C-alpha positions in Angstrom: 37.6 -6.9 9.8 36.3 -3.2 10.1 37.0 -3.2 13.8 40.7 -4.8 12.8 40.8 -1.9 10.4 39.4 0.5 12.9 42.0 -0.4 15.2 45.1 0.1 12.8 44.1 3.6 11.4 42.7 5.0 15.0 46.2 5.1 16.5 47.8 6.8 13.7 45.0 9.0 12.9 45.1 10.0 16.6 48.2 11.3 16.7 48.0 12.9 13.8 45.0 14.7 14.5 46.6 15.7 18.3 49.5 17.2 15.7 46.8 19.3 13.9 45.0 20.1 17.1 48.7 21.4 18.5 49.6 23.4 15.3 46.3 25.1 15.2 46.9 26.2 18.8 50.6 26.9 19.1 51.4 27.3 15.7 55.1 26.0 16.3 58.0 26.1 14.2 59.0 22.5 13.6 62.3 23.1 11.7 63.9 22.0 14.9 62.0 19.0 15.4 62.2 17.9 12.4 66.1 18.3 11.8 66.0 16.5 15.2 64.3 13.6 13.9 66.3 13.5 10.5 69.5 13.8 12.3 69.3 11.4 15.0 65.5 9.6 15.5 65.2 8.1 12.3 69.3 7.6 11.5 69.0 5.3 14.6 66.2 3.7 13.7 67.7 2.6 10.4 71.1 1.6 11.9 69.3 -0.4 14.7 67.2 -2.4 12.1 69.8 -2.9 9.2 72.8 -4.2 12.0 70.3 -6.7 13.3 71.1 -10.1 12.2 67.6 -10.9 11.3 67.7 -8.2 8.4 69.5 -9.4 5.4 69.8 -7.0 2.5 70.4 -9.3 -0.2 67.1 -11.2 0.5 65.5 -7.7 -0.1 66.9 -7.1 -3.3 63.7 -8.0 -5.7 61.5 -6.2 -3.6 63.5 -3.1 -4.1 63.8 -3.4 -7.3 59.6 -3.4 -6.9 60.3 -0.4 -4.8 62.1 1.5 -7.3 59.7 0.8 -10.0 56.3 2.0 -7.6 58.4 5.0 -6.9 59.5 5.7 -10.4 56.8 4.4 -13.2 53.7 6.4 -11.7 56.0 9.6 -12.4 56.3 8.4 -16.2 52.8 6.9 -16.5 51.1 10.5 -15.3 53.7 12.7 -17.3 50.9 13.7 -19.8 48.4 14.1 -17.2 50.4 17.1 -16.1 49.9 18.6 -19.5 46.3 17.8 -19.9 45.8 19.3 -16.7 47.6 22.4 -17.5 50.1 22.6 -14.7 54.1 22.3 -14.5 55.0 18.9 -14.7 57.8 19.5 -11.9 55.0 20.4 -9.4 52.8 17.9 -10.3 54.9 14.8 -11.3 57.0 14.6 -7.4 54.2 14.1 -5.5 52.9 11.6 -7.9 56.2 9.3 -7.2 56.7 10.0 -3.7 54.9 8.3 -0.8 54.7 9.3 2.5 57.2 6.6 3.3 58.3 8.4 6.8 55.2 9.2 8.3 52.9 6.7 7.3 54.8 4.1 5.6 56.8 2.9 8.6 53.9 3.1 11.3 51.3 1.4 8.7 53.8 -1.5 7.8 54.7 -2.0 11.4 50.4 -1.8 12.8 48.9 -3.8 9.8 51.3 -6.3 9.2 53.3 -6.6 12.2 57.0 -6.2 13.6 58.0 -8.9 10.9 57.3 -6.6 8.1 59.5 -3.7 9.7 62.8 -4.3 8.2 61.0 -4.6 4.6 59.4 -1.2 5.7 62.8 0.3 6.6 64.5 -1.0 3.3 61.9 0.2 1.0 61.8 4.0 3.5 65.4 4.1 2.8 65.3 3.5 -1.1 62.1 6.1 -1.6 64.1 8.4 0.4 67.4 8.3 -1.3 65.3 8.9 -4.5 63.1 11.5 -3.5 66.4 13.5 -1.9 68.0 13.2 -5.1 65.2 13.5 -7.8 63.7 16.5 -6.0 67.4 18.1 -6.3 67.4 17.3 -10.1 63.9 18.5 -11.0 63.5 21.3 -9.0 66.9 22.7 -8.1 68.1 22.2 -11.8 71.5 22.1 -10.6 72.2 18.5 -10.1 73.6 17.0 -6.5 76.7 17.2 -5.0 78.6 15.1 -2.9 76.9 16.6 0.5 74.2 14.1 -0.7 76.5 11.3 0.8 76.8 12.8 4.1 72.8 12.8 5.1 72.6 11.1 8.7 70.0 8.4 7.6 72.5 7.1 4.5 75.3 7.3 6.9 73.5 4.9 9.5 72.2 2.7 6.6 76.2 1.9 5.6 77.1 1.4 9.0 74.2 -0.7 10.0 74.8 -2.8 6.4 78.5 -3.1 7.6 78.2 -4.0 10.8 75.3 -7.1 9.4 78.0 -7.8 7.0 80.7 -8.5 9.4 78.7 -10.7 11.4 79.0 -8.1 14.5 76.6 -8.4 17.1 75.5 -5.3 18.8 76.0 -5.6 22.8 73.3 -5.8 25.2 73.8 -2.4 26.8 73.2 -0.7 23.2 69.8 -2.9 21.9 67.8 -1.2 24.4 69.2 2.6 24.1 68.6 2.3 20.4 65.3 0.8 20.5 63.9 3.4 22.8 65.5 6.2 20.4 64.6 4.7 17.3 61.3 3.9 18.1 60.5 7.5 19.1 60.6 8.5 15.7 57.4 6.9 14.6 55.3 8.8 16.8 57.1 11.9 16.2 57.0 11.6 12.7 53.0 11.5 13.1 52.9 14.4 15.2 55.2 16.3 12.8 52.6 15.5 10.1 49.6 16.8 12.1 51.1 20.3 12.7 52.3 20.3 8.9 48.9 19.4 7.5 47.5 22.1 10.2 49.4 24.7 8.2 48.8 23.6 4.4 46.2 25.9 2.7 43.8 23.8 0.5 44.3 25.7 -2.8 44.2 24.6 -6.3 41.6 22.0 -5.4 40.9 20.8 -8.6 44.7 19.7 -9.5 44.5 18.8 -5.7 41.8 16.3 -6.2 43.3 14.9 -9.5 46.5 14.6 -7.7 45.0 12.6 -4.9 43.1 10.1 -6.8 45.9 9.5 -9.6 48.7 8.7 -6.4 47.4 5.4 -5.2 46.0 4.8 -8.8 49.2 4.6 -10.2 51.0 3.6 -7.4 48.4 0.5 -7.6 49.0 -0.2 -11.4 53.0 0.4 -11.1 52.5 -2.9 -8.2 50.4 -4.8 -10.6 52.6 -4.6 -13.2 56.0 -5.5 -11.5 55.2 -8.1 -8.9 54.3 -11.2 -11.0 57.9 -10.6 -12.5 59.8 -10.6 -9.2 60.0 -13.2 -6.5 58.6 -11.9 -3.3 57.8 -13.6 -0.1 53.8 -12.5 1.0 55.4 -10.2 3.6 57.7 -8.2 1.0 54.9 -8.3 -1.3 52.5 -6.6 1.2 54.6 -4.4 2.3 54.8 -3.5 -1.2 51.4 -2.9 -1.8 51.0 -0.3 1.2 54.1 1.4 0.3 52.6 1.9 -3.2 49.3 3.1 -2.1 50.8 5.9 0.5 49.3 9.5 0.1 51.8 12.1 -1.4 54.9 12.6 0.5 55.0 15.9 3.2 58.5 16.5 1.7 57.0 17.4 -1.4 55.4 20.5 -0.3 58.7 21.5 1.5 60.9 21.2 -1.6 58.2 23.0 -4.0 58.2 25.7 -1.3 62.2 25.8 -1.1 62.0 25.9 -5.0 59.0 28.3 -5.2 57.3 25.7 -7.4 53.5 25.8 -7.1 53.6 25.3 -3.5 49.7 25.7 -3.0 49.1 22.9 -5.8 51.5 20.5 -4.2 50.2 21.8 -1.0 46.6 20.3 -2.2 47.6 17.3 -3.9 49.4 16.5 0.0 46.6 17.4 2.2 43.9 15.8 -0.2 45.8 12.9 -0.9 45.7 11.8 2.8 42.0 12.2 3.1 41.6 9.9 0.0 44.0 7.7 1.8 41.4 7.1 4.8 39.5 5.3 1.9 42.2 3.7 -0.1 44.1 2.2 2.8 41.6 0.4 4.5 40.4 -1.4 1.3 44.4 -2.6 1.2 44.6 -3.8 4.6 40.9 -5.4 3.7 42.7 -7.0 0.4 45.4 -8.1 3.0 43.8 -9.9 5.2 
């Protein structure tokens, strides 16, 4: 079992570590790379997965409800903790709700549960990404959201993929391989970007960071245990939902906190330390799933 867990985590950890080393040495500006990933690679992956006839969004209805619950409920459960820790809830609550579903959720689901779980992981990633983008703007920007959010590439790609799927169309064989190649490239690129970003984060506010790092998977687990008995999930869906419930805090939380100047040091500390804590929580999750 330990060997199996190591074989799952080592490739991910190795790629992230390579990104950290590169980030320390070169100090690159990853804005263009991140934008390229958000505009091309991830949307192509989402389109390719949702357009396939094996992807049936109707079958994911209960799981998507579970995905929303394990995303939103931790924020409600930990609202009093922000006051107890004497910190701004706008800085503390988003890292408790939003897991690193892109950088880690997709590769972890693929490596831990096999390629059969990738459609479920894509569905959960999509719903969590929508929630994070919308709620981050509402919480931090305080000016609500605009129609520009409807033009986000991955949302457009998901809509087009679902339309192709619903109409029963099959993508031409000549398109399958290029789409698979471009989409698959998004996962290692996400991990490299994660490593580069982590190399530049400062571990300030360690008390709040450690508290958040421990409360993030605990609240996600509580939400998972509360909602799954109410849903009729397949084993693959239930296992994928558990992986996503235990994910460390999303890097985008730090990006938004820095953008809107809402305690970025605290959020950065939570993000960094939650990934360290994940080295313990994720192997335990894989042991349970096995």
